[in-house]
Every structure is written in C-alpha cells, then in structure tokens.
C-alpha positions in Angstrom: 23.0 41.1 82.2 21.6 38.2 83.9 20.8 34.9 82.1 17.8 35.4 79.7 15.3 32.7 78.8 16.3 31.9 75.2 13.6 30.9 72.7 13.9 28.2 70.1 15.3 29.2 66.8 12.9 30.9 64.4 13.5 31.6 60.8 12.1 34.6 58.8 9.6 33.2 56.3 8.6 34.4 52.7 5.2 35.8 53.8 6.7 38.0 56.4 8.7 40.1 53.8 7.1 43.4 52.8 7.4 45.6 49.7 10.7 47.1 51.1 12.4 43.7 51.0 12.7 43.2 54.8 10.6 41.7 57.5 7.4 43.6 58.1 6.9 45.2 61.5 4.0 43.0 62.4 6.2 39.9 62.4 8.6 41.3 65.0 5.6 41.3 67.3 4.9 37.8 66.4 8.4 36.7 67.1 8.2 38.3 70.6 4.9 36.7 71.2 6.0 33.3 70.2 9.0 33.6 72.5 6.6 34.7 75.3 4.5 31.7 74.8 7.6 29.6 75.4 8.4 31.2 78.7 4.7 31.2 79.7 4.8 27.5 79.6 7.7 27.5 82.1 5.7 29.6 84.7 2.4 27.8 84.0 0.6 30.6 82.0 0.3 28.7 78.8 -2.7 27.8 76.7 -3.8 24.9 79.0 -3.8 27.3 82.0 -6.4 29.5 80.2 -8.5 26.5 79.2 -8.4 24.6 82.6 -8.2 27.3 85.3 -10.1 30.3 83.9 -7.2 32.7 84.0 -5.0 34.2 81.3 -2.8 37.2 80.7 -3.6 40.3 78.6 -1.0 42.7 77.2 -1.5 46.2 78.6 1.3 47.8 76.6 4.0 46.7 74.2 6.8 48.8 72.8 9.2 47.8 70.0 12.4 49.5 69.0 13.5 48.4 65.6 17.3 48.3 65.6 18.3 46.4 62.5 16.4 44.9 59.5 15.7 41.2 59.3 15.5 39.5 55.9 14.2 36.3 54.3 15.8 33.2 55.9 17.4 35.0 58.8 17.5 32.8 61.9 16.8 34.4 65.3 16.2 33.6 68.9 14.5 35.9 71.3 16.0 36.5 74.8 13.6 37.3 77.5 14.0 38.7 81.0 11.6 40.0 83.8 12.2 43.6 84.7 9.7 43.5 87.6 6.5 41.8 88.7 3.9 42.0 91.5 0.8 40.0 92.5 -1.1 40.8 89.3 1.3 41.8 86.5 4.7 41.6 85.1 7.1 43.8 83.1 9.2 42.0 80.6 12.1 42.9 78.3 12.9 40.9 75.2 15.6 41.1 72.5 15.5 39.5 69.0 19.1 38.2 68.5 20.2 37.3 65.0 22.2 34.1 64.7 25.3 36.2 63.9 25.0 37.8 67.3 23.5 41.3 66.7 20.1 42.6 68.1 17.5 43.3 65.6 14.8 44.7 68.0 13.8 45.1 71.5 10.4 44.6 73.0 9.0 45.8 76.3 5.8 44.3 77.8 3.5 45.1 80.6 1.2 42.1 81.1 -1.9 41.8 83.3 -3.1 38.5 85.0 -6.8 38.2 84.1 -9.7 36.3 85.7 -11.6 35.5 82.5 -14.9 35.3 84.4 -14.9 39.1 84.6 -12.7 39.7 82.7 -10.8 41.6 85.4 -7.3 41.9 86.7 -6.6 39.3 89.5 -3.8 38.1 91.6 -1.8 35.1 90.4 -2.7 31.9 92.2 0.0 30.8 94.7 1.6 28.1 92.4 1.8 30.6 89.4 3.1 33.4 91.8 5.8 31.0 93.0 6.7 30.1 89.4 6.9 33.7 88.4 9.1 34.5 91.3 11.5 31.7 90.4 11.5 32.7 86.7 12.2 36.4 87.8 15.0 35.3 90.0 16.6 33.3 87.2 15.9 35.7 84.3 15.9 39.2 85.9 17.8 42.1 84.7 19.4 43.9 87.7 19.3 47.3 85.9 16.8 48.9 83.5 18.3 48.3 80.0 19.1 51.1 77.7 15.7 51.9 75.8 13.4 50.5 78.5 10.6 52.8 79.7 11.0 55.2 76.8 8.1 57.2 75.6 7.4 58.0 71.9 7.3 61.5 70.6 9.0 64.3 68.6 11.3 66.2 70.9 10.9 69.9 70.7 13.4 72.4 71.7 
C-alpha cells in the first residue's frame, strides 16, 4: 500500500458504547467522517471552503465493513487513501486502525463536489483540483484493496 493520510488519535468514548458492550455502528461512521474532515482541510475542502466559496461535498455512497469490535477507551487512527478521482468526485478508502495495529473497520466513500447554489454537482475549481491531484498522488492505492467495490446481499446458489 502507498502512504495513507493518518488522522489524529481518537478515543472511544462512554456514550459510543451500546447495549452489547462495544462501540455502536453509528460511531464507526463518525470516526471515518472526522478523519475525512482532517484530510479535507489539506485539499481545501473544509468548513471554511463551504462558508466562503459556496461549494462543498456530499457523500453519494458510504460502505462500512466491520472487522473487529472496538470498546470503551480504545485508541484509534484512521488511514485514508484516494482510490480514484475526476473533475467532480472522488472515491476514497479508509481503515480504522487500533493502536495495537489491527484494523477494526474499513470505509469506502464516493463523494461529489457540490455547488451549493443549486445544489448541483460541479467541477472542482482549479486550486482544489490541483490539491486533490497532489493528495491522490501522495495517498493513492495502486490496486483496489480487498473488500473495495463489494455489493451487499445474500448469495444464493
């Protein structure tokens, strides 16, 4: 794998634990989203971009694979890569890594660049496109990771 963007450390909080004694599924999404916000700042797509320039991103699809449970107090970092991108969207791969080295979950995102005056899908402005190109170059996976692009369903013989 190429070098991922690695998020800051996040710790599983008491309110995230469900009645089964592990982290509720909603908070896996939150961890992926918080990590995404960190790399959005790098490419210029953060909150100030939405406020000052009238563009933002919307998530078109998000798929999570839960691989191993997280529990209260577990410390994790999210690794993020770009699988692909074009003038109006990007396809990202993320993994939640426990501080002990194992992967708790994977997340796969298709995000759209949005002109909020529509709202409608719109091309990235040149500066953002260049930043996205640089991020993708530095944090790209050369091959599709195991699990990427999977569909959900019950296989029938």
